[in-house]
VMD Tcl script that draws the C-alpha trace (Angstrom):
set ca {
  {1.85 -1.08 -4.24}
  {-0.11 0.84 -6.75}
  {-3.11 3.00 -6.42}
  {-6.02 1.16 -4.83}
  {-9.76 1.34 -5.15}
  {-12.73 0.34 -3.05}
  {-14.70 1.95 -5.86}
  {-18.40 2.58 -5.36}
  {-18.21 2.63 -1.53}
  {-15.63 5.41 -1.56}
  {-17.41 7.44 -4.20}
  {-20.75 7.29 -2.37}
  {-19.32 8.44 0.98}
  {-16.93 10.93 -0.60}
  {-19.85 12.69 -2.24}
  {-21.65 12.85 1.09}
  {-18.87 13.59 3.57}
  {-15.58 13.97 1.73}
  {-14.06 10.88 3.35}
  {-13.60 7.30 2.25}
  {-15.68 4.36 3.37}
  {-12.80 2.01 4.06}
  {-9.86 2.42 6.39}
  {-10.81 5.63 8.17}
  {-9.37 5.40 11.66}
  {-8.72 9.10 12.03}
  {-9.91 11.86 9.70}
  {-8.73 15.29 10.73}
  {-10.26 18.56 9.57}
  {-9.19 20.93 6.89}
  {-6.10 22.77 8.13}
  {-3.03 21.03 6.75}
  {-0.42 23.73 7.26}
  {-0.43 25.38 3.83}
  {-0.69 29.15 3.72}
  {-3.54 30.63 1.72}
  {-1.57 33.83 1.17}
  {-0.31 34.07 -2.38}
  {-2.48 31.34 -3.88}
  {-2.96 32.02 -7.56}
  {-6.30 31.99 -9.37}
  {-6.66 29.07 -11.72}
  {-8.12 31.08 -14.61}
  {-9.66 28.79 -17.21}
  {-7.91 25.76 -15.77}
  {-10.33 23.41 -13.95}
  {-9.84 23.30 -10.17}
  {-11.09 20.50 -7.92}
  {-11.13 20.26 -4.11}
  {-9.05 17.64 -2.35}
  {-11.23 15.46 -0.14}
  {-8.70 13.26 1.62}
  {-4.93 12.82 1.76}
  {-2.45 10.65 3.59}
  {-0.16 12.04 6.26}
  {3.07 11.36 4.27}
  {1.52 13.16 1.29}
  {0.62 16.10 3.51}
  {4.14 16.33 4.94}
  {5.67 16.28 1.48}
  {3.34 18.94 0.11}
  {3.89 21.19 3.13}
  {7.67 20.99 2.84}
  {8.09 21.32 -0.93}
  {6.51 23.44 -3.64}
  {8.37 22.38 -6.80}
  {7.39 19.04 -8.35}
  {7.16 17.24 -11.68}
  {4.90 14.58 -13.17}
  {6.42 11.14 -12.64}
  {3.77 8.88 -14.22}
  {0.26 9.24 -15.62}
  {-2.50 6.63 -15.30}
  {-6.21 6.58 -16.08}
  {-7.35 7.66 -12.61}
  {-4.19 9.18 -11.15}
  {-1.05 11.21 -11.65}
  {2.10 10.48 -9.66}
  {4.22 13.54 -8.89}
  {7.80 13.73 -7.59}
  {9.41 16.66 -5.77}
  {12.94 17.89 -6.34}
  {14.06 16.02 -3.22}
  {12.43 12.76 -4.28}
  {9.13 12.78 -2.36}
  {6.22 11.15 -4.19}
  {2.47 11.81 -4.04}
  {-0.41 10.43 -6.09}
  {-3.19 12.83 -7.15}
  {-6.29 10.95 -8.17}
  {-9.99 10.17 -8.13}
  {-11.65 9.06 -4.84}
  {-12.16 5.58 -6.33}
  {-8.44 5.01 -5.78}
  {-9.18 4.71 -2.08}
  {-7.29 6.10 0.88}
  {-3.58 5.57 1.34}
  {-0.48 7.30 2.66}
  {0.62 8.83 -0.66}
  {-2.83 9.50 -2.09}
  {-4.27 12.97 -2.60}
  {-7.90 12.23 -3.44}
  {-9.69 15.05 -5.23}
  {-13.28 15.40 -6.44}
  {-12.26 14.74 -10.02}
  {-14.80 13.71 -12.66}
  {-14.68 10.00 -13.44}
  {-13.97 10.73 -17.10}
  {-11.03 13.01 -16.35}
  {-8.31 10.78 -17.79}
  {-4.91 12.39 -17.37}
  {-3.55 10.46 -20.33}
  {-6.10 12.09 -22.63}
  {-5.56 15.57 -21.21}
  {-1.99 15.78 -22.43}
  {-0.35 15.25 -19.04}
  {3.12 13.86 -19.64}
  {5.96 12.65 -17.38}
  {8.43 15.44 -16.70}
  {5.88 18.24 -16.93}
  {6.08 20.76 -14.07}
  {3.88 20.59 -10.99}
  {3.77 23.53 -8.63}
  {2.23 24.15 -5.21}
  {1.34 27.76 -4.57}
  {-0.31 28.20 -1.19}
  {-3.17 25.73 -1.06}
  {-3.32 25.19 -4.83}
  {-1.47 22.36 -6.55}
  {-1.05 23.06 -10.26}
  {-0.46 19.90 -12.29}
  {1.17 21.19 -15.47}
  {-1.08 23.90 -16.97}
  {-4.06 21.60 -17.39}
  {-5.26 20.78 -13.90}
  {-5.37 22.30 -10.43}
  {-6.52 20.89 -7.10}
  {-7.24 22.83 -3.93}
  {-5.71 21.46 -0.72}
  {-7.52 23.94 1.52}
  {-10.16 21.56 2.90}
  {-8.47 18.21 2.44}
  {-8.85 15.89 5.43}
  {-6.08 13.68 6.76}
  {-6.37 9.90 6.64}
  {-4.77 7.37 8.96}
  {-5.19 3.58 8.71}
  {-7.51 1.56 10.91}
  {-5.47 -0.48 13.45}
  {-6.31 -4.14 14.12}
  {-7.67 -5.13 17.54}
  {-5.07 -4.67 20.28}
  {-5.73 -8.22 21.46}
  {-6.30 -10.94 18.89}
  {-6.55 -14.70 19.06}
  {-4.26 -16.86 16.84}
  {-7.07 -19.42 16.56}
  {-9.44 -16.77 15.18}
  {-6.71 -15.58 12.82}
  {-6.17 -19.15 11.60}
  {-9.81 -19.67 10.68}
  {-10.04 -16.31 8.96}
  {-6.82 -16.88 7.06}
  {-8.29 -20.11 5.67}
  {-11.25 -18.06 4.47}
  {-8.88 -15.58 2.87}
  {-6.98 -18.41 1.14}
  {-10.29 -19.60 -0.31}
  {-11.02 -16.10 -1.61}
  {-7.59 -15.97 -3.20}
  {-8.04 -19.34 -4.90}
  {-11.40 -18.27 -6.31}
  {-10.69 -14.71 -7.37}
  {-6.96 -13.97 -7.73}
  {-5.78 -13.32 -11.31}
  {-3.20 -15.53 -13.00}
  {-0.66 -12.68 -12.92}
  {1.52 -12.07 -9.88}
  {2.46 -14.47 -7.11}
  {-0.81 -15.58 -5.51}
  {-1.36 -18.42 -7.96}
  {2.05 -19.81 -7.07}
  {1.15 -20.02 -3.39}
  {-2.60 -20.64 -3.22}
  {-2.59 -22.26 0.21}
  {-0.78 -19.80 2.42}
  {-0.87 -22.17 5.38}
  {1.35 -24.80 3.71}
  {4.73 -24.94 2.04}
  {3.33 -26.55 -1.11}
  {3.47 -24.27 -4.16}
  {0.85 -24.39 -6.87}
  {1.26 -27.10 -9.48}
  {0.19 -24.85 -12.34}
  {0.69 -21.23 -13.28}
  {-1.52 -18.96 -15.33}
  {1.16 -17.98 -17.83}
  {4.79 -18.57 -18.68}
  {5.68 -15.17 -17.23}
  {3.90 -15.91 -13.98}
  {5.58 -19.32 -13.81}
  {9.02 -17.80 -14.22}
  {8.18 -15.07 -11.72}
  {7.00 -17.58 -9.12}
  {10.08 -19.71 -9.65}
  {12.35 -16.69 -9.22}
  {10.47 -15.49 -6.14}
  {10.35 -18.90 -4.43}
  {13.70 -18.77 -2.57}
  {13.07 -15.23 -1.34}
  {9.55 -15.99 -0.14}
  {10.68 -19.18 1.60}
  {13.51 -17.26 3.31}
  {11.02 -14.61 4.37}
  {8.58 -17.23 5.67}
  {11.26 -18.99 7.73}
  {12.53 -15.72 9.19}
  {9.01 -14.56 10.02}
  {8.39 -17.75 11.98}
  {11.48 -17.03 14.06}
  {10.66 -13.39 14.79}
  {7.03 -14.11 15.71}
  {7.97 -16.81 18.20}
  {8.33 -16.29 21.95}
  {12.13 -16.18 21.74}
  {13.46 -12.72 22.68}
  {16.41 -12.47 20.24}
  {16.38 -13.30 16.54}
  {18.59 -12.97 13.49}
  {18.20 -10.19 10.94}
  {16.43 -11.18 7.69}
  {18.61 -13.42 5.49}
  {20.13 -11.95 2.35}
  {17.82 -14.10 0.18}
  {14.88 -11.91 1.24}
  {16.42 -9.01 -0.67}
  {16.12 -11.02 -3.90}
  {12.42 -10.06 -3.92}
  {13.24 -6.37 -4.36}
  {12.39 -5.21 -7.87}
  {11.28 -8.71 -8.90}
  {8.54 -8.63 -11.50}
  {7.25 -6.25 -14.18}
  {5.69 -2.83 -13.73}
  {6.26 0.22 -11.57}
  {5.45 -1.73 -8.40}
  {6.95 -5.21 -8.91}
  {5.36 -8.24 -7.27}
  {8.34 -8.85 -5.00}
  {8.12 -5.31 -3.65}
  {4.42 -5.76 -3.00}
  {5.03 -8.94 -0.98}
  {7.61 -7.16 1.15}
  {5.30 -4.17 1.59}
  {2.47 -6.38 2.80}
  {4.78 -8.11 5.28}
  {6.08 -4.78 6.62}
  {2.56 -3.43 7.15}
  {1.43 -6.60 8.95}
  {4.49 -6.79 11.21}
  {4.06 -3.19 12.31}
  {0.29 -3.47 12.78}
  {0.42 -6.73 14.76}
  {3.04 -5.53 17.20}
  {6.40 -6.86 15.97}
  {7.99 -3.44 15.69}
  {11.62 -4.58 15.98}
  {11.08 -7.18 13.29}
  {9.48 -4.55 11.05}
  {12.50 -2.30 11.61}
  {14.89 -5.13 10.73}
  {13.01 -6.01 7.54}
  {12.84 -2.33 6.61}
  {16.60 -1.97 6.98}
  {17.18 -5.01 4.79}
  {14.68 -3.80 2.20}
  {15.04 -0.03 1.90}
  {18.82 0.08 1.66}
  {18.65 -2.01 -1.51}
  {15.32 -0.86 -2.92}
  {16.50 2.69 -3.61}
  {18.71 1.45 -6.46}
  {16.83 -1.70 -7.47}
  {13.24 -0.64 -7.98}
  {11.15 2.22 -9.38}
  {10.76 5.46 -7.45}
  {7.01 4.87 -7.05}
  {7.53 1.42 -5.57}
  {10.29 2.73 -3.31}
  {7.97 5.45 -1.99}
  {5.31 2.85 -1.19}
  {7.91 0.65 0.55}
  {8.99 3.59 2.72}
  {5.36 4.05 3.80}
  {4.97 0.30 4.40}
  {8.10 0.34 6.57}
  {6.36 2.96 8.70}
  {3.26 0.75 8.87}
  {1.07 2.46 6.27}
  {-0.36 1.12 3.03}
  {-3.59 0.93 1.10}
  {-6.70 1.28 3.23}
  {-7.98 -1.98 1.78}
  {-4.96 -3.88 3.15}
  {-5.43 -2.44 6.63}
  {-9.12 -3.28 6.53}
  {-8.31 -6.84 5.48}
  {-5.95 -7.22 8.42}
  {-8.60 -5.88 10.80}
  {-11.08 -8.41 9.42}
  {-8.60 -11.28 9.77}
  {-8.02 -10.45 13.43}
  {-11.73 -10.13 14.25}
  {-14.15 -12.96 15.06}
  {-16.08 -14.10 11.96}
  {-13.95 -11.81 9.74}
  {-16.59 -9.12 9.18}
  {-16.71 -7.77 5.61}
  {-13.76 -9.89 4.49}
  {-15.33 -10.31 1.06}
  {-15.67 -6.54 0.65}
  {-12.08 -6.07 1.75}
  {-10.82 -8.62 -0.78}
  {-12.86 -6.91 -3.49}
  {-11.17 -3.62 -2.61}
  {-7.73 -5.25 -2.58}
  {-8.41 -6.68 -6.04}
  {-8.70 -3.12 -7.38}
  {-5.12 -2.26 -6.41}
  {-3.19 -2.14 -9.64}
  {-3.06 -5.21 -11.90}
  {-1.93 -7.68 -9.25}
  {-0.30 -5.45 -6.63}
  {-3.07 -5.83 -4.07}
  {-3.04 -9.61 -4.37}
  {0.75 -9.74 -4.07}
  {0.66 -7.52 -0.98}
  {-1.85 -9.98 0.50}
  {0.79 -12.71 0.12}
  {3.15 -10.73 2.37}
  {0.39 -9.97 4.85}
  {-0.69 -13.63 4.93}
  {2.90 -14.83 5.41}
  {3.09 -12.79 8.62}
  {-0.31 -14.05 9.73}
  {0.67 -17.66 8.96}
  {3.87 -17.30 10.94}
  {1.94 -15.92 13.91}
  {-0.41 -18.88 13.75}
  {2.44 -21.39 13.44}
  {4.14 -20.02 16.56}
  {0.92 -19.27 18.45}
  {2.39 -15.98 19.64}
  {0.12 -12.94 19.41}
  {1.32 -9.36 19.18}
  {4.72 -9.69 20.90}
  {7.60 -7.39 20.11}
  {11.06 -8.86 19.65}
  {14.69 -7.78 19.60}
  {16.60 -8.49 16.41}
  {20.33 -9.12 16.33}
  {22.02 -6.70 13.91}
  {23.77 -8.25 10.95}
}
mol new
graphics top color blue
foreach p $ca { graphics top sphere $p radius 0.5 }
foreach p [lrange $ca 0 end-1] q [lrange $ca 1 end] { graphics top cylinder $p $q radius 0.2 }
display resetview
């Protein structure tokens, strides 16, 4: 799942308080475990304060100091450490997330136009993170973000009504790219009759068996039965499926992992993570793999967590705002992650079983 962006809401609150408007369940103060001793001056290089960062990003930055640029986008720069950890340094409009390091960067600070290139060195010295020789961000006062959890008790009937509302939003607003157009009614097994492009049609056709296998398995693990089978091998066909650094198939799996963990099916989330991560390391991009690792632990874009909270709450408060924020995640990554999230929600509705953990038979 790519960088995400609730946009104007985040920017407004970030200017005022240094935190994001969406998805803030726990924002901890400045100390993040990085020594100030030995921090270098930035000289003529611009330096910007970090406002908010995810806990996985914090852990990676605390444990490693030597990094390199992995990918450069308009609003963000992905960096990878020597041991393979990934963080995303970017503008607050990206929104909160586990890998994001949100700094008070100017909106017009486009890394692509500043000469930042993949492979260039990135170095943490004390609380300063030096991105090549062109940019520096200060971690000294960055606050920690954690996702908002859904209600501890939720009603499948409420979830059903809200999921219908979400399906309507998807039909009206989802782009032709990705997988949402192939499965517009997430409460049925009827795929869409038409696709927005030949590529999307081929992608949906290729993803169909994996999504159907995932749907069937989810219905078994969200039932009242105490023991269930591990995910079928067909589910793994979604890994790396689709174009881009975060393929659509990965996004679907990430959304499902986040929803399973958040709604209480921890054993099922563990089983899906085992099936997914073992194969994803060699079958998808490092950025997508890093996001899948976070999803396996129950963390993703703030907008996805907020959408899940809305779906589990009576009258789905701010669902439209949440969908708008999801739409800003990559090209179609947010929408594809919603497919995975909605598959879990649909399975919970079909079985009528709310928030129960299960034991999964190893395979």
